[in-house]
C-alpha positions in Angstrom: -2.8 -19.9 15.5 -2.5 -17.7 12.4 -4.4 -14.6 11.4 -6.6 -14.2 8.3 -8.1 -11.3 6.4 -11.9 -11.3 7.2 -12.8 -8.1 5.4 -11.4 -5.5 2.9 -12.3 -2.0 1.9 -11.0 1.0 0.0 -11.7 4.7 -0.6 -10.8 6.9 -3.5 -11.3 10.7 -3.6 -13.9 11.8 -6.1 -11.7 14.0 -8.3 -10.1 12.1 -11.2 -7.1 13.7 -13.0 -6.4 12.3 -16.4 -3.0 12.4 -18.2 -4.5 14.8 -20.7 -5.4 17.2 -17.9 -1.9 17.0 -16.5 -0.5 17.8 -19.9 -2.2 21.2 -19.8 0.0 22.3 -16.9 3.3 20.3 -17.3 5.4 19.3 -20.3 4.1 15.8 -20.8 1.4 13.8 -22.8 -0.9 10.9 -22.3 1.3 8.8 -24.6 4.5 9.7 -22.7 3.0 8.7 -19.4 1.2 5.5 -20.5 4.2 4.1 -22.4 6.6 4.6 -19.4 4.3 3.8 -16.5 1.0 2.3 -17.7 -0.9 5.1 -15.8 -4.0 6.7 -17.4 -5.4 8.6 -14.5 -5.2 9.2 -10.8 -7.5 10.3 -8.0 -6.6 13.5 -6.1 -7.9 14.6 -2.7 -10.0 17.7 -2.4 -9.1 20.6 -0.1 -10.3 19.6 3.3 -9.9 15.8 2.7 -7.5 14.1 5.1 -5.5 10.9 5.2 -7.5 9.9 8.3 -10.7 10.7 6.5 -9.9 8.4 3.5 -8.7 5.7 6.0 -12.0 6.1 7.9 -14.1 5.3 4.8 -11.9 2.3 3.8 -12.0 1.0 7.4 -15.8 1.2 7.6 -16.0 -0.9 4.4 -13.6 -3.5 5.7 -15.2 -3.7 9.1 -18.6 -4.1 7.6 -17.3 -6.9 5.3 -15.8 -8.6 8.4 -18.9 -8.2 10.5 -17.0 -6.4 13.3 -18.2 -3.3 15.0 -15.8 -0.4 15.3 -16.1 -0.5 19.1 -14.7 -4.1 19.0 -11.5 -3.2 17.2 -8.6 -4.3 19.3 -5.6 -2.9 17.4 -5.1 -0.3 14.6 -2.0 -0.1 12.5 -1.9 2.6 9.8 0.8 2.6 7.1 1.2 6.1 5.7 3.9 8.6 4.5 1.4 11.5 4.5 0.0 11.7 8.0 -2.6 14.3 9.0 0.0 16.0 11.2 3.4 15.4 12.8 1.7 13.9 15.8 -0.5 12.3 17.1 -0.5 9.4 14.7 -3.0 9.0 12.0 -4.0 5.7 13.6 -5.0 7.5 16.8 -7.0 10.0 14.9 -8.7 7.2 13.0 -9.4 5.4 16.2 -11.3 8.4 17.6 -13.2 8.9 14.3 -14.2 5.2 14.3 -15.3 5.2 17.9 -13.0 2.2 18.5 -11.9 1.0 21.9 -8.8 1.8 23.8 -6.4 -0.8 22.2 -3.1 0.2 20.7 -3.1 2.4 17.6 0.1 3.5 15.8 1.5 4.4 12.4 4.1 2.5 10.4 6.4 4.5 8.1 7.9 2.3 5.4 6.6 4.3 2.4 5.4 2.0 -0.5 6.2 -1.2 1.5 4.2 0.2 4.4 1.1 -2.0 4.1 3.2 -5.2 4.0 5.1 -4.0 7.1 1.9 -3.1 8.9 0.3 -6.4 8.0 3.4 -8.3 9.3 3.3 -6.4 12.6 -0.4 -6.9 13.1 -0.1 -10.6 12.2 2.7 -11.1 14.8 0.6 -9.4 17.5 -2.4 -11.6 16.8 -0.2 -14.7 16.7 1.3 -13.8 20.1 -2.0 -13.1 21.7 -1.4 -9.4 22.1 -4.5 -8.6 20.1 -7.8 -10.4 19.3 -8.3 -8.7 15.9 -6.7 -5.9 14.0 -7.5 -3.1 11.5 -4.7 -2.6 9.1 -4.8 0.4 6.8 -2.7 2.0 4.0 -3.7 5.6 3.4 -2.0 8.4 1.5 -2.5 11.9 0.1 0.6 12.1 -2.1 -0.8 15.0 -4.1 0.3 17.3 -1.3 4.0 16.3 -1.4 4.4 16.5 -5.2 6.0 19.3 -7.2 3.4 19.6 -9.9 6.0 21.2 -12.3 8.2 18.0 -12.1 6.9 15.6 -14.8 9.3 12.9 -13.5 7.3 12.6 -10.3 3.9 14.4 -10.5 2.5 12.0 -13.1 3.2 8.9 -11.0 1.2 9.3 -7.8 -2.3 9.4 -6.6 -4.4 9.5 -3.4 -6.5 6.9 -1.7 -6.8 4.3 1.1 -7.2 0.6 1.6 -8.0 -1.4 4.7 -8.2 -5.0 5.9 -9.4 -6.6 9.1 -7.4 -9.5 10.6 -9.0 -12.1 12.9 -7.6 -15.4 14.3 -7.6 -18.5 12.0 -6.7 -22.1 12.8 -6.0 -22.8 9.1 -5.0 -20.8 6.1 -4.6 -17.1 6.5 -1.2 -15.4 6.5 1.3 -18.2 5.9 4.5 -16.1 5.9 5.9 -12.6 5.8 9.4 -11.3 5.0 10.6 -7.8 5.6 13.9 -6.0 4.6 15.4 -2.5 4.6 18.7 -0.9 3.4 19.1 2.7 4.4 22.2 3.1 2.2 19.7 3.8 -0.7 17.8 6.5 1.2 18.6 9.2 -1.3 17.2 7.6 -4.5 13.6 8.1 -3.4 12.9 10.6 -0.6 11.2 13.7 0.6 14.2 15.4 2.3 12.3 18.1 4.2 12.0 18.9 7.9 9.8 21.2 10.0 12.2 23.4 11.8 11.8 26.7 13.7 8.3 27.2 12.3 9.3 26.7 8.6 10.4 24.0 6.2 14.1 23.1 6.0 15.0 21.3 2.7 12.3 20.3 0.2 8.8 19.0 1.1 8.5 17.4 -2.4 9.2 13.9 -3.6 12.6 13.4 -5.2 13.4 10.3 -7.2 16.2 8.8 -9.3 13.9 6.8 -11.6 16.5 4.6 -13.2 18.0 3.4 -9.9 14.5 2.9 -8.4 13.5 0.7 -11.4 16.6 -1.6 -11.2 16.5 -1.9 -7.4 12.7 -2.5 -7.3 12.7 -5.3 -9.9 15.6 -7.1 -8.2 14.3 -7.1 -4.6 10.6 -7.6 -5.4 11.3 -10.9 -7.0 13.8 -11.9 -4.4 11.6 -11.2 -1.4 8.6 -12.9 -3.1 10.6 -16.1 -3.4 11.9 -15.8 0.1 8.3 -15.5 1.5 7.1 -18.4 -0.7 9.9 -20.6 0.6 9.0 -19.7 4.2 5.4 -20.7 3.4 6.6 -24.0 1.8 5.0 -23.1 -1.6 6.3 -23.1 -5.1 5.7 -20.1 -7.4 3.3 -22.3 -9.4 1.0 -22.4 -6.4 0.4 -18.6 -6.6 -3.1 -17.9 -7.9 -2.8 -14.1 -7.6 0.3 -11.8 -7.5 -0.6 -8.3 -6.1 2.5 -6.2 -6.3 2.9 -2.6 -5.2 1.3 -0.6 -8.0 4.3 1.6 -8.7 4.8 1.3 -12.4 3.4 -1.3 -14.9 6.9 -1.9 -16.3 8.3 -2.7 -12.8 5.3 -5.0 -12.2 5.6 -6.8 -15.5 9.3 -7.3 -15.0 8.7 -8.7 -11.5 6.0 -11.1 -12.8 8.4 -12.3 -15.6 11.2 -12.9 -13.1 8.8 -15.0 -11.0 7.3 -16.7 -14.0 3.8 -15.6 -13.0 1.6 -15.0 -16.1 0.4 -11.5 -16.6 -3.2 -12.6 -16.3 -2.6 -13.7 -12.7 -1.4 -10.3 -11.7 -3.8 -7.8 -10.3 -3.3 -4.4 -11.9 -4.9 -1.1 -10.8 -2.0 1.3 -11.5 -3.6 2.3 -14.8 -6.6 3.9 -12.9 -5.1 4.7 -9.5 -1.4 5.5 -10.2 1.0 4.8 -7.4 -0.8 5.3 -4.0 2.2 4.2 -2.0 1.1 2.3 1.1 -2.5 2.2 0.0 -1.9 0.6 -3.4 -1.7 -3.1 -2.3 -4.8 -3.1 0.0 -6.8 -1.2 -2.6 -5.8 -3.7 -5.3 -6.6 -6.6 -3.0 -10.0 -5.1 -2.2 -10.9 -4.8 -5.8 -9.8 -8.4 -6.6 -11.8 -9.7 -3.6 -15.0 -7.8 -4.4 -15.0 -8.6 -8.1 -14.6 -12.3 -7.3 -11.1 -13.0 -8.6 -9.7 -13.9 -5.2 -11.7 -16.9 -3.8 -11.5 -19.3 -1.0 -8.4 -21.6 -1.2 -6.5 -19.2 -3.5 -2.9 -18.4 -2.7 -2.2 -14.6 -2.8 1.3 -13.1 -3.0 1.7 -9.5 -1.9 5.0 -7.8 -2.5 6.1 -4.2 -2.1 9.2 -1.9 -2.3 9.5 1.7 -1.2 11.8 4.5 -0.2 14.2 3.8 2.6 14.8 1.5 0.9 12.3 -1.0 2.3 10.8 -4.1 0.8 8.7 -7.0 1.9 6.3 -9.8 0.9 3.4 -11.7 2.4 1.9 -15.1 1.3 -1.8 -15.7 2.1 -4.2 -18.6 1.7 -7.6 -17.0 1.3 -10.3 -18.4 3.5 
């Protein structure tokens, strides 16, 4: 018994911040950002919006698409780097907001690989019989951990949430997942802050060595994609849609070239959403499902890499 995605959803905050608007407050330009990242704009959460609130809206869309009532949700796994609070988990807060039942609910922290990690965990629980269905969410408000004076990071990220619902499937569904991590690279992308004695020790802002991130990401994204395809018994030529983590268009294009996947078979949302960390893959998947690109029988390859460093891939046959 496998699991398959029965419904998808996403939520974007209403406020859109263009590159030109950013250029009014930091030393950058639309051309500088677009040529280096492919990003034109990003969505930014308003004061009072929460990660669990974005997750709630995306979850309701996914549950409606799957035809499952919130009260029937058996498992909730939320991938996030920007939880509502230190504890309880954003998943538990989401569970209460949804009115879901008393099944397990927990967060996964794997940064931009978080959704693939969460999907793999939920898939394993369904396969083992530990859950009847699962709500898997990636949700982030990165705008609150950015130094808006640092053009090397503040131009890259956005806010949003994406969700999927997993149900049992006798055929198709999630064919294979592969996950990896290497903590030796922890310092090249991190937020090295702590809450201590009522204050913040270290920095609460994203710090990144862009050159090292680029080289590492391109290498491992292609490697783990091939590993997952091999586990699924599929050649690269069988991939109908590549949905990589939407970090940077140059990284995405380089990964597609390494895999010999044509650009037109890669789903791209980074230009409009920027890097939404754990939310980027489920948001891009939802867009491709709802506009009709992803159809029954298609093979979909998800691949992500994030701080930690963590990386992973999943291969799906769409039902």
